[in-house]
N, C-alpha and C positions, 0 to 999 in steps of 0.2 A: 417445505424445508424452513423457509422463515418462522411458521408456527413451532416446528421443533428448537429452534433457534430459542426465539422468544421463549419457551418454556422452561428448556434447558438454562438460560440463562437468571432468570428469574426466578426459578428454584434455588440455584448456586447463591445468589446474592442475599436471598434473606435472610443467610446464614452467616453472612460477612460480619453483622452487626448490628445493633439496635442506633439508629443515626437518633433516636430520641435523645440519647444521653449526650449526644454532640450539638445537639441544639436548645437544651435546657441547662447542660452545665450539671454539675457535682452535687451544688448546692439543692437543686429543684428535689421538691418533694416527692414524695411517689404517688399522692393527688395530681399532681401539677402535668407529674410525664405521662398517668393516665389519660388525662382531660387530651393532651397533645396527641398521643398515640388514637386516640379514639377520630379525633377530627382529622387527623390524617388517612383513617382507614386502614390502620396498619392493626387493630386488634380482628378484622374481619378474617373468615377461614381463606385457606391459599389458595383456594380452586374462585373462590368470589374477588380477592385481589388480581388474579392471572387474568378472569373473562373481563375485567374491568379494565385492567393494562390494557387486553387484546382490542377489546372495543372501542377504546379511543385511538389506540393505533393506527387501527383500519380509517378512522378520520385524519390519521396524521398530528391526531394530541397525543402524547406522551406522560401528561401530567406534569407536574411541577419540580423541582427540584428542589430537595430536601434539606439541601446546604445554604442556596441563594433563594430559594423563594419565587424563581422565577420561571418560566414556561421553558420545559426540557426543549422543545422545538425550535424555540426561538435564541435557545443557547447554541442545540447543535448547526443553526443556520449562520450565528454569528462567526464559528468556529471553522465551519467547513470548507469558506475560503484559503484560510492558511493552508489545512492540512490536503486540499487537493491542490492547490498551487507548488507546495513544498513534493507533493507525489508525482506531479505530470514532469515537473525539472529534472527529480531523479531518476524517472523512466525512460524520459529522452536522453538522457547523459549515458546511461547505462547502456540504451542500445545504439548511439550514437557512435561510443566508446567501442563499446562491447562487439558487434557484429565486425567493424574493420579488423580490428585485431584477432577476433576468430578467425576470420577469412585467411587475414595474412598468414598466422599461424598454422592456419592448416597447408597453407601452399607454401610454405618456406620453414619446414618442421625439422630442416636439420640446421637451419641459420643459427649463429649467435644469439641474435634479438632475439628469435621465437622461444629459443629455450630461457631466455632472461626473461620475458614475457609471462610465459607460464610458469615460472617461480616466483614471481611477484603475482600472481594471481593466487597463488596457496597463501600469501598473507591475507586478500581479501575474502577465502573463505573460512580462511582459520579464527583470528581476531573478531573479537565480539564486537557489535557494533559503538557501544559504553564507550568501551575502549578508544576506540579509532575515535570519536567525537571526543574524547580529552585529549587526546592527540595533536589533533589538530587545533585544538582550542588554546594548548599550550605552544605550539611551532607559531600560529601564524594568527594570533590573539594578543597573546600576552609577552611572548618574544621579540617579534617579529612587529605588532601592531596593525598589521594592513587590514584584518577585519576582525566585524563586531566579534565577541565570543557569546551574545544573547541577544533574544529579541526579534522583532522583525521588520526593525528600520519604519521610516516613513512608509504610508500606504495612501490608496487613492481609491476613493469609492465611486463605483459606477453603478450606479442603482442600490441594491443592497449588496452586490460583491465588490469585495475591496481586494485589490493587488498591491503587492509592494514593486513588480515587474516596472513600473512606470519612473520609479524615481531613487537618483543611485544608493541611498542606505540600506533602500528595499533590496534592489539587487547585490547588493555586497552584503546586508544581512544574511540572504538565502545560498550564497556560495556554499560555506563550511556544513552546514546541515543540509543541503543537496548531495554533496560529495561521500558524508557520512553514510546516507541513507543508499544512495546507489552505487557504492563500492559494493557489496556484496553482490547485488543483480549486475552489476556489471561483468564482475568475472563469472558469475553463472551462466549469461547470455554466451560469454567469450567464449567460455570451454564446453557448452552444447553447441555451438556455431562448428567450433575446429573440430567437433567429434563427427558430428553431423557431414560435414563437407567434407570430412575425409572418407568416409562410408560412400558418400554419393559418387564422386570420382572417382570407385571398384567399381560401379556400376559398369553392366552390359551396355549402356545406353549412350554412355561416356566415350565407349569405346567405340563405338560406330559412329560417334559425331568426330573423333579423333580422324578416323578411317574415311568418313567421306571430305575432309581437308577443312575441316571448321579450323579457325584459329583460336590459340588458348585462352582468349579474353573472351570470345564468346561462348567458350564451352563452362569456362569459371563461372562468367557472372550472366548469364542467359541461361543456361540450363542446370548445371550444379548449385548456383546459389537460388534458384527457384525452387527446386527440391527440398533446400536444406532449408528454406524457411516456414513450413510446412508445420515439424516440431516445434518450430522454433516459436513460433505466434501462438501455440497452445501455453508453452511457459512463460512465455511473457507475458499473455493474458491474465494468467494466475498471478502471476508477480505483482502485476500492476494494484491488483486485488491485494496482496501480501506488503507492500508498499503503504498502501494506505491504513490497513490494520494493525502493521509493525512499525507505525511511524511512534510509536509513543515512547518507545525508547529513544530517539532522535530527538523527539521534540522535549522530550525530560531536560535531556543533555542541554540544547541550548536553549531552554525557556523559550518553546517554539509556540505562539498561543492558538494552538488547534485542537483537534475534536481529540487525538492523544493525550495532551495535557489535560484536559478538561476529564478525561476518563478516570487519568493518575488520582485527581484531586476529588472525585468520585468517589473511589475505592477508598481513600485514608478517610472520607469521612460517610462511608456507607451510603451514597446517595445511589440507593439502587433504581428508580426512573432514570437518571442519565446512565448509569451502567447499562442498563439493559435496552436503552434506547440506541446505545451506540453500539452494541452487539448486532442486535438487528440491523441497523444500516450498515455495518460493515459485512451481513449476510447476504444483504440485499444488493451490494456491490460486487458481491462475487457471484450471485446470481445472473448479472447484466452483462459482466465481460465474460460468461462463461457462456452467455447467448450470441454477443458478439464474435466470440472466436468461432465459435459452429459456424456462423455466415460467413467470416471471412474465410474460412477453408473453399468454398464455392469461387473464391476471388483467386485464391492461390495456387491450388491441385485441380488442373482441368480432369483429370478424370472420376474427381466427383458428377462433373457438369455432363462426362460424357456416359456414366453409368444411371443417370435422371433421367438423361435424354433417350437412352435404350429400354430404359425401367418402361417409359412412357408412352415409345412406339408400341412397346409391345401389347 
């Protein structure tokens, strides 16, 4: 899968433009452009360029940025903490708010508050991310002046990792981007939990649990919620990868110094090594998350463990 993603990315990005034009400017002679293209290896056949890229990528070397002249691995390493911090906070926020709201709207389907929450969830699903970010900036940064409108604030270095969670300005700068990035995921998780919870509550084992005299609290949170979380884990795992991949828009709106903003800058400059390395890294994240999700099934769904034990015994 990673090889396929690398091939597609490398093939597409070779038609985004000529980076040599951006590097030398319009006043350079054709001889100077040809010499730079030869020095960068851009005059070699596509197969040779791709094989060279894959061979280096396996060793963790994605070449050098055509725009900045620095190692792509170093650039991604510098931007990775900002993107991961934003994505993790957004994912936690989506789960912490989305799961309880989904449970509430499932257990109190006819209450006015549940109807209001479901109506408000349509906003999170319908509005584009950039519009949500601009509105939040207008209200909380421009009008109320409570929160910063761009940047990451002060950061603290822990080895090569940098974090803004340990500083007041860093936490304040994280609020608006995290809310913007999590709003769609929050509504998705809420609506999924609600739908799954309603289906589970109609199951036969819930009727048997009530017949045994179990309390409603035990039925809802020990039996129904546990079975509800199986599909939720699947969607949540994939959405975590999507949060990292699609943080590009949020990082651009808030000028958040993460990998998404680096990717946008690379697209504007036709910086093929950076673009290809970014997509390969995102593909690796999705593959790893899918593996973790599959392993979590055994912790959440006891039926898989029973089936495996029965198969082993036979």
